[in-house]
C-alpha positions in Angstrom: 104.0 82.5 85.6 100.6 81.2 84.6 97.5 83.4 84.5 96.6 82.9 88.3 93.5 85.1 88.2 91.7 83.1 85.4 92.3 79.8 87.8 90.8 81.8 90.7 87.8 83.1 88.8 86.9 79.6 87.5 87.0 78.4 91.0 85.0 81.3 92.3 82.0 80.4 89.6 81.9 77.1 91.1 81.7 78.2 94.7 79.0 80.9 94.0 76.9 78.1 92.4 77.3 76.0 95.4 76.6 78.9 97.7 73.3 79.5 95.9 72.2 75.8 96.3 72.7 76.3 100.0 71.0 79.7 100.3 69.0 80.9 97.5 69.4 84.5 96.1 66.1 86.0 97.7 67.0 84.3 101.1 70.5 86.1 101.1 69.3 89.3 99.8 66.6 89.6 102.6 69.2 88.7 105.1 71.5 91.3 103.9 68.8 93.8 104.1 68.0 92.9 107.6 71.6 93.0 108.6 72.9 95.8 111.3 74.0 98.8 109.8 77.4 99.0 108.1 80.2 101.2 109.4 81.4 103.9 107.2 84.5 102.7 105.5 85.0 105.7 103.1 84.6 108.2 106.0 87.2 106.3 108.1 89.8 106.6 105.4 88.9 110.4 104.7 89.0 111.2 108.4 92.7 110.0 108.7 93.7 111.8 105.5 92.1 115.1 106.6 94.2 114.8 109.9 97.3 114.5 108.0 97.7 110.8 108.6 98.2 108.0 106.5 94.9 106.0 106.0 95.9 102.3 106.3 93.5 99.3 105.4 95.4 96.6 107.4 95.0 93.2 106.1 94.2 89.9 107.7 95.3 86.9 105.5 96.8 83.5 106.2 98.2 82.9 102.8 98.7 84.0 99.0 99.2 82.3 95.8 102.5 83.8 95.3 103.9 83.9 98.8 102.4 80.7 100.2 101.4 80.4 103.9 102.4 83.7 105.7 101.4 82.9 109.3 100.7 80.0 111.5 101.8 76.3 111.7 101.8 75.6 108.1 104.0 78.5 107.5 107.8 78.1 106.6 108.2 81.9 107.4 106.3 82.2 110.8 105.1 78.8 112.0 105.4 79.9 115.6 103.0 82.9 115.2 99.2 82.4 115.9 96.8 83.3 113.2 94.0 84.8 115.3 91.7 87.2 113.3 90.3 88.7 116.5 93.7 89.3 118.2 95.0 90.7 115.1 92.2 93.1 114.5 92.4 94.5 117.9 96.2 95.2 117.5 95.5 96.9 114.2 93.0 99.1 115.8 95.1 99.9 118.7 98.2 101.0 116.6 96.5 103.3 114.1 94.5 101.4 111.4 91.8 103.3 109.5 90.1 100.0 108.3 90.6 96.3 108.0 90.7 94.1 104.9 90.0 90.4 105.7 90.5 87.5 103.0 87.5 85.4 102.6 88.6 83.2 99.8 89.3 79.7 100.9 90.9 77.6 98.2 93.9 80.3 97.3 94.2 82.6 100.4 93.2 80.2 103.3 90.5 82.7 104.2 87.2 82.0 105.7 83.9 84.3 106.1 84.2 83.4 109.9 87.5 85.4 110.1 85.8 88.5 109.0 83.0 88.1 111.6 85.7 87.5 114.3 87.9 90.4 113.3 84.8 93.0 112.9 83.5 91.9 116.4 87.1 92.3 118.2 87.2 96.1 117.0 85.2 99.1 115.7 86.9 99.5 112.5 85.1 99.1 109.1 86.1 96.0 107.3 86.5 95.0 103.7 85.7 91.7 102.3 88.7 90.8 100.2 87.6 88.4 97.8 87.0 88.0 94.1 83.4 89.5 93.6 81.7 88.6 90.4 77.8 88.6 91.3 75.2 90.5 93.2 75.0 87.3 95.4 78.5 87.8 96.9 77.5 91.3 97.8 74.6 90.2 99.7 76.7 87.5 101.4 79.3 90.1 102.3 76.8 92.1 103.9 75.4 89.2 106.0 78.8 88.4 107.2 79.3 91.6 108.4 81.4 93.4 105.7 81.2 97.2 105.2 82.9 97.4 101.9 83.6 95.1 99.1 86.4 95.1 96.5 85.7 95.0 92.9 88.7 93.9 90.8 88.4 95.5 87.2 90.5 92.6 85.8 88.0 90.2 87.0 85.4 91.7 84.6 87.6 92.2 81.4 87.7 89.0 79.3 90.6 88.6 77.0 94.1 90.1 76.7 94.9 93.8 76.8 95.3 94.0 73.1 91.8 92.6 72.7 90.3 95.1 74.9 91.7 97.9 72.8 90.0 96.5 69.7 86.5 95.4 71.2 84.8 98.2 73.1 81.9 95.9 73.6 84.0 94.0 76.2 84.4 97.5 78.1 80.6 98.1 78.0 79.7 94.6 79.3 82.4 95.1 82.1 81.2 98.5 82.9 77.5 97.3 83.2 78.3 94.6 85.4 80.4 96.5 87.7 77.8 99.6 87.8 75.1 97.0 88.9 77.3 95.5 91.8 78.3 99.1 92.9 74.8 100.0 92.9 73.8 97.0 95.1 76.5 97.7 97.5 75.5 101.2 97.8 71.8 100.2 98.5 73.3 97.9 101.3 75.0 100.7 102.9 78.6 99.4 101.8 81.5 101.2 100.1 83.1 100.1 97.1 86.8 99.8 96.6 87.5 99.4 93.1 90.8 98.0 92.1 92.9 98.7 88.8 96.5 97.8 87.7 96.6 99.4 84.2 95.2 102.4 82.0 92.1 100.1 80.3 90.9 99.0 83.9 91.2 102.6 85.3 89.1 104.1 82.2 86.4 101.6 83.4 86.8 102.4 87.1 86.6 106.1 86.9 83.1 105.7 85.4 81.7 103.8 88.5 80.1 106.1 91.4 82.6 105.5 94.1 85.3 107.5 95.5 87.6 104.6 96.4 90.0 103.8 93.8 92.6 101.2 94.6 95.8 100.8 92.5 97.3 97.3 92.8 101.0 97.3 92.4 100.7 93.5 92.1 99.8 92.3 88.6 97.0 89.6 89.2 97.7 87.8 86.1 101.5 87.4 86.8 101.7 88.4 90.6 104.8 90.6 89.7 104.8 93.6 92.0 106.0 97.2 91.0 105.4 100.6 93.0 105.7 102.3 89.6 102.3 101.1 88.8 100.7 103.3 91.2 102.9 106.4 90.2 102.3 105.9 86.5 98.4 105.8 87.0 97.8 108.4 89.4 98.0 111.4 87.3 95.2 110.2 85.2 92.9 110.4 88.3 91.0 113.3 89.1 91.2 114.8 92.4 87.9 113.7 93.6 88.9 110.1 94.1 90.8 108.8 97.2 93.7 106.7 95.8 94.5 103.6 97.7 97.8 102.0 96.9 97.8 98.2 97.2 100.6 95.6 97.6 104.5 96.1 97.8 104.6 98.6 100.7 107.4 97.2 102.9 109.3 100.1 104.1 109.2 103.5 105.4 110.7 104.7 102.3 107.8 103.0 100.4 105.5 105.1 102.3 107.2 108.5 101.8 107.3 107.8 98.2 103.8 107.5 98.0 102.9 110.4 100.3 105.3 112.5 98.3 103.1 112.0 95.3 99.9 112.7 97.4 99.0 109.1 98.0 98.0 108.9 101.6 95.8 105.6 101.7 97.3 102.0 101.7 96.3 98.6 101.8 98.9 96.4 103.4 98.9 92.9 104.7 102.0 90.8 103.8 104.4 93.1 105.6 102.2 93.0 108.7 101.4 89.1 108.7 105.0 88.1 109.2 105.6 90.2 112.4 105.3 89.1 115.8 102.7 91.8 116.4 101.1 93.0 113.3 99.7 96.2 114.9 103.2 97.2 116.3 104.6 96.6 112.8 101.9 98.8 111.5 102.8 101.7 113.8 106.6 101.0 113.0 105.9 101.3 109.1 103.7 104.3 109.0 104.1 106.1 112.3 107.8 105.5 113.4 
């Protein structure tokens, strides 16, 4: 499969430029600073883990590049199911989710900022803006739309192949500098930061950021291949003060048990829920029997 991530990032650069033309940076930052306080995303996850439960970040997404449309009239899998972010969010909250994740990328995931607003208004759960964040502008934009947490995908900040990264330390330093600035701004605006990795090189960068939330994506964003072993192979390199969130590929109670046996107690799950009649009931079935 072609490198999907590069295509998405190229599109994102164009989208950011268009957004800045509509609402300049200073205007967006001022709006972000005057927004209502963020809900504590990290605390919501930690509270679940402390009580011995799985901390589920339940995702609301209509489509993905690898799976196509997941829910709604354009879906080949579930055309009869309504894609209603508010209804889905309320069901997730009712059935034990710790937090929400809402896709806001339009072109590749059929997301919308309005979906995040609708979902957050329908519940009391903290919400992650799931998108491809590259610049400070998007963080301020996320706070304005109501996001309580942002996602930083390490792969999006690393230019070149893995072999290039091993040879050129300057690439690592540049990526770390950019990610650190974005993390600092998010924290300044009261938001949590989930930094996502899927290999050792990315993990070495992520561990230098000042955020306790570390996501391991079992789906390779360059090829979209999914392997649960990705989490299992990386987790022993992670210090105990980080909260590990395993992402993608969790479909069965056996998958959940496997992770919890390795002391991975936080999960970001979307696809398994989106195709269910009631996503919240599917969440309860998968995680709580």
